[in-house]
C-alpha positions as CSV (number, residue, x, y, z in Angstrom):
1,M,-43.8,63.7,-23.8
2,A,-40.6,65.7,-23.7
3,I,-38.9,63.2,-25.9
4,L,-41.0,64.4,-28.8
5,S,-39.8,67.4,-30.8
6,G,-43.1,69.0,-31.6
7,N,-42.6,68.5,-35.3
8,I,-44.8,65.7,-36.4
9,Y,-42.6,64.7,-39.4
10,I,-39.5,64.5,-37.3
11,D,-41.3,62.6,-34.6
12,V,-42.8,60.0,-37.1
13,L,-39.3,59.6,-38.7
14,A,-37.7,59.1,-35.3
15,I,-40.3,56.5,-34.3
16,A,-39.9,54.7,-37.6
17,V,-36.1,54.6,-37.2
18,S,-36.4,53.3,-33.7
19,I,-38.8,50.5,-34.8
20,F,-36.4,49.6,-37.6
21,A,-33.5,49.6,-35.3
22,V,-35.3,47.2,-32.9
23,I,-36.2,44.9,-35.8
24,V,-32.6,44.9,-37.0
25,A,-31.4,44.1,-33.5
26,L,-33.9,41.3,-33.1
27,F,-32.8,39.8,-36.5
28,K,-29.1,40.1,-35.5
29,W,-29.8,38.4,-32.2
30,Q,-31.7,35.6,-34.0
31,F,-29.0,35.2,-36.6
32,G,-26.5,34.5,-33.9
33,Y,-28.5,31.4,-32.8
34,W,-26.1,28.9,-34.5
35,E,-22.9,30.8,-33.6
36,R,-23.9,30.8,-29.9
37,R,-24.1,27.0,-30.2
38,D,-20.8,26.7,-32.1
39,V,-22.5,25.5,-35.2
40,Y,-21.4,26.7,-38.6
41,A,-24.0,28.4,-40.8
42,P,-23.6,30.5,-44.0
43,K,-23.7,34.2,-43.3
44,P,-27.3,35.4,-43.2
45,T,-28.7,38.6,-44.6
46,I,-31.5,40.6,-43.0
47,P,-34.4,39.8,-43.3
48,F,-34.0,36.7,-45.5
49,G,-31.5,34.7,-43.5
50,N,-30.0,32.2,-46.0
51,A,-33.2,32.0,-48.0
52,K,-33.0,35.1,-50.2
53,D,-32.9,33.3,-53.5
54,L,-35.5,30.8,-52.3
55,L,-38.0,33.5,-51.1
56,L,-37.5,35.6,-54.3
57,Q,-38.2,32.4,-56.2
58,R,-34.9,32.4,-58.1
59,V,-34.1,28.7,-57.2
60,T,-36.1,25.7,-56.0
61,I,-35.8,24.6,-52.4
62,G,-33.8,21.5,-53.5
63,I,-31.1,23.6,-55.1
64,D,-31.1,26.1,-52.3
65,I,-30.5,23.5,-49.6
66,K,-28.0,21.7,-51.8
67,N,-25.9,24.9,-52.0
68,V,-26.0,25.1,-48.2
69,Y,-25.0,21.4,-47.9
70,D,-22.1,22.0,-50.3
71,D,-21.0,25.0,-48.2
72,I,-21.2,23.0,-44.9
73,K,-19.4,20.0,-46.4
74,S,-16.6,22.2,-47.8
75,K,-15.9,23.3,-44.2
76,R,-15.6,19.6,-43.2
77,K,-18.5,19.9,-40.8
78,K,-20.8,17.0,-39.9
79,F,-23.8,19.3,-39.6
80,G,-24.6,23.0,-39.9
81,G,-27.3,25.6,-39.6
82,Y,-29.6,27.5,-42.0
83,Y,-31.9,30.5,-41.5
84,F,-35.3,30.8,-43.1
85,L,-36.0,34.4,-42.4
86,G,-35.3,34.4,-38.6
87,K,-36.0,30.7,-38.1
88,P,-33.0,28.5,-37.4
89,I,-33.0,25.0,-39.2
90,F,-30.6,22.2,-38.5
91,I,-29.0,20.5,-41.5
92,P,-27.2,17.1,-41.0
93,V,-24.4,16.4,-43.5
94,D,-22.7,13.3,-42.1
95,L,-24.4,10.2,-43.5
96,D,-24.1,8.3,-40.2
97,L,-26.0,11.1,-38.5
98,V,-28.6,11.3,-41.2
99,K,-29.2,7.5,-41.0
100,V,-29.5,7.5,-37.2
101,M,-31.9,10.4,-37.1
102,L,-34.2,8.7,-39.6
103,T,-34.0,5.3,-38.0
104,K,-32.5,4.5,-34.5
105,D,-33.3,7.9,-33.1
106,F,-36.6,8.3,-35.0
107,M,-38.6,8.8,-31.8
108,H,-36.9,12.2,-31.6
109,F,-37.8,13.2,-35.1
110,T,-41.2,11.6,-35.7
111,N,-43.0,14.4,-37.5
112,H,-42.8,16.0,-40.9
113,M,-42.8,19.8,-41.0
114,N,-46.2,20.2,-42.7
115,T,-49.3,22.2,-42.1
116,V,-52.1,20.1,-40.6
117,D,-55.4,21.9,-40.2
118,E,-58.2,19.3,-40.6
119,E,-60.9,21.7,-39.7
120,T,-60.1,24.6,-42.0
121,D,-58.2,22.7,-44.7
122,P,-59.4,19.1,-44.5
123,L,-57.2,17.8,-47.3
124,T,-54.1,18.4,-45.2
125,G,-55.2,15.7,-42.7
126,H,-53.4,12.9,-44.6
127,L,-50.8,10.4,-43.6
128,F,-47.8,12.4,-44.9
129,S,-48.6,15.4,-42.7
130,L,-50.2,13.9,-39.6
131,K,-48.2,13.9,-36.4
132,D,-47.4,11.8,-33.4
133,S,-50.0,9.2,-32.3
134,K,-52.5,10.1,-35.0
135,W,-49.9,9.4,-37.7
136,R,-48.7,6.2,-35.9
137,N,-52.2,4.8,-35.6
138,L,-53.1,5.5,-39.2
139,R,-49.8,4.3,-40.6
140,S,-50.3,0.9,-38.9
141,K,-53.8,0.6,-40.4
142,L,-52.7,1.6,-43.9
143,T,-49.4,-0.4,-44.1
144,P,-51.1,-3.7,-45.1
145,T,-52.8,-1.9,-48.1
146,F,-49.4,-1.5,-49.8
147,T,-48.0,-5.1,-49.7
148,S,-46.9,-6.9,-52.8
149,G,-50.2,-8.8,-52.7
150,K,-52.1,-5.6,-53.0
151,M,-49.8,-4.4,-55.8
152,K,-50.6,-7.5,-57.8
153,M,-54.3,-6.9,-57.1
154,M,-54.1,-3.4,-58.7
155,F,-51.7,-4.4,-61.5
156,P,-54.4,-5.1,-64.1
157,T,-55.7,-1.6,-63.7
158,L,-52.3,-0.2,-64.7
159,L,-52.3,-2.4,-67.8
160,D,-55.7,-1.2,-68.8
161,C,-54.4,2.4,-69.0
162,S,-51.4,1.5,-71.1
163,D,-53.2,1.0,-74.4
164,N,-54.5,4.6,-74.3
165,L,-50.9,5.7,-73.7
166,V,-49.7,4.1,-76.9
167,T,-52.7,5.6,-78.8
168,L,-51.9,9.1,-77.6
169,V,-48.2,8.9,-78.6
170,D,-49.2,7.5,-82.0
171,R,-51.4,10.5,-82.5
172,Y,-48.5,12.9,-81.8
173,I,-46.4,11.0,-84.3
174,E,-49.1,11.1,-87.0
175,E,-49.6,14.8,-86.5
176,K,-45.8,15.4,-86.4
177,E,-46.1,17.3,-83.1
178,P,-43.5,17.4,-80.3
179,I,-44.5,15.6,-77.1
180,D,-44.8,17.3,-73.8
181,I,-43.7,14.2,-72.0
182,K,-44.6,15.4,-68.5
183,D,-48.2,16.1,-69.7
184,V,-48.4,12.6,-71.3
185,A,-46.9,10.9,-68.2
186,A,-49.2,12.9,-65.9
187,R,-52.3,11.9,-67.9
188,F,-51.3,8.3,-67.7
189,T,-50.7,8.3,-64.0
190,T,-53.8,10.4,-63.4
191,D,-55.9,7.6,-65.2
192,I,-54.2,5.0,-63.0
193,I,-54.6,6.8,-59.7
194,S,-58.2,8.0,-60.4
195,S,-59.1,4.4,-61.0
196,C,-57.1,2.8,-58.1
197,A,-57.8,5.5,-55.6
198,F,-61.3,6.5,-56.5
199,G,-62.6,3.7,-58.7
200,I,-63.4,6.2,-61.5
201,E,-62.3,5.9,-65.1
202,C,-61.5,9.5,-66.0
203,N,-59.8,8.8,-69.4
204,S,-57.5,11.8,-69.3
205,L,-55.3,10.2,-72.0
206,K,-58.3,10.6,-74.3
207,N,-59.6,13.8,-72.8
208,A,-56.9,16.2,-71.5
209,N,-59.5,18.4,-69.9
210,C,-61.3,15.9,-67.8
211,E,-62.0,16.9,-64.2
212,F,-59.3,14.8,-62.5
213,R,-56.6,16.1,-64.9
214,E,-57.8,19.7,-64.5
215,N,-57.7,19.4,-60.7
216,G,-54.3,17.8,-60.8
217,R,-53.0,20.7,-62.8
218,K,-54.5,23.2,-60.3
219,I,-52.5,21.5,-57.5
220,F,-49.1,21.9,-59.2
221,D,-49.5,24.6,-61.8
222,I,-49.4,27.3,-59.2
223,T,-49.0,31.1,-58.9
224,T,-46.2,33.0,-57.2
225,W,-48.4,33.4,-54.1
226,E,-49.3,29.7,-54.1
227,G,-45.7,28.8,-54.4
228,L,-44.9,30.9,-51.3
229,V,-47.7,29.3,-49.4
230,R,-46.4,25.8,-50.3
231,L,-42.9,26.9,-49.1
232,M,-44.4,28.1,-45.8
233,T,-46.1,24.7,-45.2
234,V,-42.6,23.2,-44.7
235,T,-40.9,26.1,-43.0
236,V,-43.5,27.9,-40.9
237,P,-46.5,25.5,-40.9
238,D,-48.0,26.8,-37.6
239,L,-48.2,30.3,-39.0
240,L,-50.4,29.1,-41.8
241,V,-52.7,27.4,-39.3
242,Y,-52.8,30.5,-37.1
243,L,-53.6,32.8,-40.1
244,K,-56.1,30.3,-41.5
245,I,-54.3,30.3,-44.9
246,K,-55.3,27.2,-46.9
247,T,-52.8,25.1,-48.7
248,F,-55.2,24.0,-51.4
249,R,-57.7,26.1,-53.4
250,K,-61.4,25.9,-52.4
251,D,-62.6,24.5,-55.7
252,T,-59.9,21.7,-55.6
253,T,-60.9,20.8,-52.0
254,D,-64.6,20.8,-52.9
255,F,-64.0,18.6,-55.9
256,F,-62.2,15.9,-53.9
257,M,-64.6,16.1,-50.9
258,N,-67.6,15.7,-53.2
259,I,-66.2,12.9,-55.4
260,V,-65.2,10.8,-52.4
261,K,-68.5,11.4,-50.6
262,Q,-70.4,10.3,-53.7
263,T,-68.2,7.2,-54.3
264,V,-68.4,6.0,-50.7
265,N,-72.1,6.5,-50.4
266,Y,-72.7,4.7,-53.7
267,R,-70.5,1.8,-52.8
268,E,-71.8,1.3,-49.3
269,T,-75.5,1.7,-50.4
270,N,-75.0,-0.9,-53.2
271,N,-72.3,-3.0,-51.5
272,I,-70.0,-2.5,-54.5
273,I,-66.7,-4.4,-54.2
274,R,-63.8,-3.3,-56.4
275,K,-60.1,-4.2,-56.4
276,D,-58.8,-0.7,-55.6
277,F,-57.4,1.5,-52.9
278,M,-60.8,3.1,-52.2
279,H,-62.3,-0.3,-51.3
280,L,-59.5,-0.9,-48.8
281,L,-60.1,2.6,-47.3
282,I,-63.8,1.8,-47.0
283,Q,-63.0,-1.4,-45.3
284,L,-60.8,0.5,-42.8
285,R,-63.6,3.0,-42.2
286,N,-66.0,0.1,-41.4
287,N,-63.5,-1.5,-39.0
288,V,-62.7,-4.4,-41.3
289,K,-59.1,-5.2,-40.6
290,I,-56.9,-5.5,-43.7
291,Q,-54.7,-8.6,-43.8
292,E,-51.1,-8.4,-44.8
293,N,-51.3,-11.4,-47.1
294,D,-54.6,-10.9,-48.8
295,V,-54.1,-11.3,-52.6
296,G,-57.2,-10.2,-54.4
297,E,-59.6,-11.4,-51.7
298,L,-62.0,-8.6,-50.9
299,K,-64.3,-8.8,-47.9
300,D,-67.8,-7.4,-47.7
301,I,-67.7,-3.6,-46.9
302,N,-70.5,-3.8,-44.3
303,R,-69.5,-2.4,-40.9
304,S,-68.3,-5.1,-38.5
305,N,-69.7,-5.3,-35.0
306,N,-71.7,-2.1,-35.5
307,N,-68.7,0.0,-34.3
308,A,-68.4,3.6,-35.1
309,P,-66.4,4.4,-38.2
310,S,-62.6,3.9,-37.8
311,L,-62.1,6.8,-40.3
312,T,-64.3,9.8,-40.7
313,L,-65.3,10.7,-44.2
314,N,-62.9,13.7,-44.1
315,E,-60.0,11.5,-43.0
316,L,-60.8,8.9,-45.7
317,T,-60.9,11.7,-48.3
318,A,-57.5,13.1,-47.2
319,Q,-55.9,9.7,-47.6
320,A,-57.4,9.2,-51.1
321,F,-56.3,12.7,-52.0
322,V,-52.7,12.2,-50.9
323,F,-52.6,8.9,-52.8
324,F,-53.8,10.7,-55.9
325,V,-51.4,13.6,-55.5
326,A,-48.3,11.7,-54.6
327,G,-49.1,8.8,-57.0
328,F,-49.7,10.8,-60.2
329,E,-47.2,13.7,-59.7
330,T,-44.0,11.9,-58.4
331,S,-44.3,9.0,-60.8
332,S,-44.9,11.3,-63.8
333,T,-42.0,13.4,-62.7
334,T,-39.7,10.4,-62.5
335,T,-40.9,9.1,-65.9
336,T,-40.3,12.5,-67.5
337,F,-36.7,12.8,-66.2
338,C,-35.9,9.2,-67.0
339,L,-37.1,9.5,-70.6
340,Y,-35.2,12.8,-70.9
341,E,-32.0,11.1,-69.9
342,L,-32.6,8.1,-72.1
343,A,-33.3,10.4,-75.0
344,E,-30.0,12.1,-74.3
345,N,-28.2,8.7,-74.0
346,P,-29.5,6.6,-76.9
347,N,-27.2,3.7,-76.1
348,L,-28.7,3.4,-72.6
349,Q,-32.2,3.7,-74.1
350,N,-31.4,0.8,-76.5
351,Q,-30.1,-1.3,-73.6
352,A,-33.3,-0.7,-71.6
353,R,-35.4,-1.6,-74.6
354,E,-33.5,-4.8,-75.3
355,E,-34.0,-5.9,-71.7
356,I,-37.7,-5.1,-71.9
357,N,-38.1,-7.1,-75.2
358,S,-36.2,-10.0,-73.7
359,V,-38.4,-10.2,-70.6
360,L,-41.6,-9.8,-72.6
361,E,-40.5,-12.6,-74.9
362,K,-40.3,-14.9,-71.9
363,H,-43.9,-14.0,-70.9
364,D,-45.6,-14.4,-74.3
365,G,-45.2,-10.8,-75.1
366,K,-47.3,-9.7,-72.2
367,L,-46.3,-7.5,-69.3
368,T,-46.9,-9.2,-66.0
369,Y,-46.3,-8.2,-62.4
370,D,-43.6,-10.9,-62.1
371,G,-42.1,-9.7,-65.3
372,T,-41.7,-6.1,-64.1
373,M,-39.7,-7.4,-61.1
374,K,-37.2,-8.9,-63.5
375,L,-36.4,-5.7,-65.3
376,V,-33.2,-5.2,-63.5
377,Y,-31.6,-2.6,-65.9
378,L,-34.8,-0.5,-66.0
379,D,-34.8,-0.6,-62.3
380,K,-31.2,0.8,-62.3
381,C,-32.4,3.6,-64.7
382,I,-35.2,4.5,-62.4
383,H,-32.9,4.5,-59.3
384,E,-30.4,6.8,-61.1
385,T,-33.2,9.1,-62.2
386,L,-34.4,9.4,-58.6
387,R,-30.7,10.1,-57.6
388,K,-30.4,13.0,-60.1
389,Y,-34.0,14.2,-59.8
390,P,-35.4,13.3,-56.4
391,P,-39.1,14.5,-56.6
392,L,-38.9,15.6,-53.0
393,P,-35.4,17.1,-52.8
394,I,-35.4,17.5,-49.0
395,H,-36.9,15.6,-46.1
396,T,-38.3,17.7,-43.3
397,R,-38.4,16.7,-39.7
398,E,-39.5,18.3,-36.5
399,C,-37.6,17.5,-33.3
400,T,-40.3,15.9,-31.1
401,E,-38.1,15.2,-28.1
402,T,-35.0,17.1,-27.0
403,Y,-32.0,15.5,-28.7
404,K,-28.3,15.4,-28.0
405,V,-26.4,14.9,-31.3
406,R,-24.3,11.8,-30.9
407,G,-20.7,12.4,-30.3
408,T,-21.2,16.1,-29.5
409,D,-22.5,18.5,-26.8
410,L,-25.0,20.0,-29.2
411,I,-28.6,19.9,-28.0
412,I,-31.5,20.1,-30.5
413,K,-34.5,21.5,-28.7
414,K,-38.0,20.2,-29.0
415,G,-39.7,22.0,-31.8
416,Q,-36.5,22.6,-33.8
417,S,-36.8,22.2,-37.5
418,V,-34.5,19.8,-39.5
419,F,-33.9,19.6,-43.3
420,I,-32.3,16.4,-44.7
421,P,-30.6,17.6,-47.9
422,V,-31.5,14.7,-50.2
423,M,-30.4,16.5,-53.4
424,G,-27.2,17.7,-51.8
425,I,-26.2,14.2,-50.7
426,Q,-27.2,12.6,-54.0
427,Y,-25.0,15.0,-56.0
428,D,-22.0,14.7,-53.6
429,P,-19.0,13.5,-55.7
430,E,-17.7,11.7,-52.6
431,Y,-20.6,9.2,-53.1
432,Y,-21.3,9.7,-56.8
433,P,-18.2,10.6,-58.8
434,N,-19.1,12.9,-61.8
435,P,-22.6,13.4,-60.3
436,D,-24.1,15.3,-63.3
437,K,-23.6,12.2,-65.5
438,F,-26.5,9.8,-65.8
439,D,-25.1,6.4,-65.1
440,P,-27.5,3.6,-64.2
441,E,-24.6,1.3,-63.3
442,R,-24.2,3.3,-60.1
443,F,-27.0,1.0,-58.9
444,S,-25.5,-2.4,-59.7
445,E,-25.5,-4.7,-56.7
446,E,-21.7,-4.3,-56.4
447,N,-21.8,-0.5,-56.4
448,R,-24.7,-0.2,-54.1
449,A,-23.0,-2.5,-51.6
450,K,-20.0,-0.1,-51.5
451,R,-22.1,3.0,-50.7
452,H,-23.5,4.2,-47.4
453,A,-27.2,3.4,-47.0
454,A,-28.1,7.0,-46.5
455,A,-26.6,8.2,-49.7
456,W,-29.8,7.4,-51.6
457,T,-33.1,8.3,-49.8
458,P,-35.6,9.7,-52.4
459,F,-38.4,7.8,-50.6
460,G,-37.1,8.6,-47.1
461,D,-36.0,6.0,-44.6
462,G,-37.1,4.5,-41.3
463,P,-40.7,4.4,-40.0
464,R,-41.7,7.4,-42.1
465,A,-40.4,6.1,-45.4
466,C,-42.9,6.5,-48.3
467,I,-45.6,4.0,-47.7
468,G,-46.5,4.0,-51.5
469,M,-43.0,3.4,-52.8
470,R,-43.8,0.0,-54.3
471,F,-46.8,1.3,-56.1
472,G,-45.0,4.4,-57.4
473,V,-42.1,2.3,-58.8
474,M,-44.6,-0.2,-60.3
475,Q,-46.6,2.4,-62.2
476,T,-43.4,4.1,-63.4
477,K,-42.1,0.8,-64.7
478,V,-45.3,0.0,-66.5
479,G,-45.3,3.5,-68.1
480,L,-41.7,3.2,-69.2
481,V,-42.1,-0.4,-70.5
482,T,-45.2,0.6,-72.5
483,L,-43.4,3.6,-74.1
484,L,-39.9,2.1,-74.7
485,R,-41.2,-1.2,-76.2
486,N,-43.2,0.8,-78.8
487,F,-41.2,4.0,-79.4
488,K,-37.8,5.4,-79.7
489,F,-37.4,8.9,-78.2
490,T,-35.1,11.7,-79.1
491,L,-34.9,15.3,-77.7
492,H,-37.0,17.9,-79.5
493,P,-35.4,21.4,-80.0
494,K,-38.3,22.9,-78.1
495,T,-36.7,21.6,-74.9
496,E,-34.6,24.4,-73.4
497,L,-31.1,23.3,-72.4
498,P,-29.7,23.2,-69.8
499,L,-32.9,22.2,-67.9
500,F,-34.1,24.9,-65.5
501,L,-36.0,23.7,-62.4
502,D,-39.2,25.7,-61.7
503,P,-38.5,27.7,-58.5
504,K,-42.2,27.9,-57.5
505,S,-42.5,24.1,-57.3
506,F,-41.5,22.1,-54.2
507,I,-41.6,18.8,-56.3
508,L,-39.0,19.0,-59.0
509,A,-40.4,20.3,-62.3
510,V,-38.8,21.7,-65.4
511,E,-39.7,25.3,-66.4
512,G,-40.8,25.2,-70.0
513,G,-41.2,21.4,-70.0
514,V,-39.4,18.5,-71.5
515,W,-40.3,18.0,-75.2
516,L,-39.5,14.8,-77.1
517,K,-39.8,13.3,-80.5
518,A,-41.1,9.8,-80.9
519,E,-40.9,7.2,-83.7
520,R,-42.2,3.6,-83.8
521,V,-39.7,0.8,-83.3
């Protein structure tokens, strides 16, 4: 004990200083990870690494990783490193490398970096987060539920919700109130998804406080702590599992677990058949194989061959949940930003409306599934919106097999984290000159052919590309057609410019909202 001075205050201070010195030394060693591998990384700071602004919630993760992308690109590097606290993350910049990692070399980067804890947090056991063989098996089962035939089957449900959308906007006009367009779009997509995913007509366009809308808000209107937890799900997901920290609130989990259980029991007991996603999930649960080319033909839901359920009730609930969350939030976000840009660019808005009216005229004034496929200019507007405002501004990957980066000696170890900088790439002036400008013609056939395939990946690419992409684009188109054919939109002074992205939100969202004025056309 001779190393102690005998003075308790001096001894405690000495111990504290020693512990601090060890921690600093450990951080410095960890922050040399990329340098020891001859990989450029922006200079980190203790203890944040490169994530100080992100962890202090000054910027959203999309902007943070875009800034790192710009830094790496300015050094003319094909890839670089990033530190989240002490965790090193690989960031590919070269588009050939991005493409090959997502496609040809996919077997090395199979998994998303997401928390999966089906026992403690059952709603995390969904397709987007599942890993390895469990993901692969479920993906193969669910893929046939998102064919064009299935989209046609669900299309009438989308149209049924559009009348209430018009009624709601008319009410805002009558009351001379500004429109929180994100709220309106979210209520529209909530009605669609609750019907298609759960077979329940929640009518949030009529009742803003219905249960589905309230629980949708709870998922995305989050506190500072919940924002940090969501960030941790894609940066240190295993830590959340170890600490038993839940991604979703208990009341939200209980709501979805109960509503699915009641729906499944009712349908199976009464042999209810409905043209929606829930019916397809029940068929899978009962080992009824979904056929790729079924168009509206629905088979009996009774279990075939008396086999055990192919999906547990918790697994079924998780799939319905992620369809609800991804379906209502990403589509409403895209609709919001698209209408914002069209309000700011009235000539483009008029061009989109003229195309809509022209197509509708050829279909007796009715919007049809085939008609939506012919809205070429509107499709360009949606693509450009997704370019400027990708709902998921990064793609995360976990290295699942040790990988040697092509053309280099760099080895990415199994378990290494990877961030694909979607927003950074999609704002790169090398691929999109004057990237802050909203220009739908970037997505003309001619311009798309000139661009690298990995320069636009809001839905991902390769085997883990978004399975619901067709449905998301379809409902976004229906919402935009319904609004633009009936109303002219301009920006309301309540919208704060320039737009500031909410730093707590992983999916792009505007702090303070986007407020529009509408008038009948």
